[in-house]
C-alpha positions in Angstrom: 107.2 -7.6 180.9 110.2 -5.8 180.3 110.0 -2.0 180.4 112.1 0.8 178.8 112.1 4.5 180.0 112.9 6.5 176.9 113.6 10.3 176.4 111.7 12.0 173.1 115.0 11.6 171.3 114.6 7.8 172.0 117.4 7.5 174.1 117.1 4.8 176.7 117.0 6.4 180.2 116.6 2.9 182.4 115.4 -0.6 181.7 113.8 -3.2 184.0 113.0 -6.7 183.6 109.3 -5.9 184.6 107.0 -3.2 185.3 108.0 -1.6 188.6 105.7 -2.6 191.1 103.0 -0.1 192.7 105.0 -0.1 195.9 108.3 0.9 193.9 106.1 3.1 191.1 106.5 6.4 193.4 110.7 5.9 193.7 111.6 4.7 190.1 111.4 7.6 188.1 112.9 9.7 191.3 115.7 7.9 190.9 116.4 8.0 187.5 116.0 11.7 187.5 118.2 12.0 190.0 120.9 9.9 188.8 120.7 11.6 185.3 120.6 15.3 187.1 117.5 16.0 185.7 118.4 15.8 181.6 118.7 13.2 179.3 122.5 12.5 178.7 122.0 11.9 175.0 120.4 15.5 173.9 120.5 17.2 177.3 116.5 17.7 177.0 115.2 18.2 180.3 113.1 15.6 182.1 109.8 16.2 183.6 110.1 17.0 187.3 108.9 13.4 189.5 106.1 15.7 191.0 104.4 15.7 187.3 106.0 12.5 185.6 102.6 10.6 186.3 100.9 13.4 184.1 103.0 13.5 181.2 104.2 9.9 181.0 102.8 8.1 178.0 102.8 4.0 177.6 103.4 2.5 174.6 103.4 -1.4 174.0 105.3 -2.9 171.4 105.8 -6.6 170.3 109.0 -8.2 171.0 110.6 -8.9 167.7 
């Protein structure tokens, strides 16, 4: 299942062909956070720190159109 990580402004921060595995889940967001300098490149909004990401993330499942 394709996975998309978006900012609240709807800008796509990262995309994967499948859900990151449990082994990888601890590092995928940290890598995105580090690569983007901790903020959205479109709106400048600060992204949640990796330590609290799992507490604030939300999942939305949408059908493929």
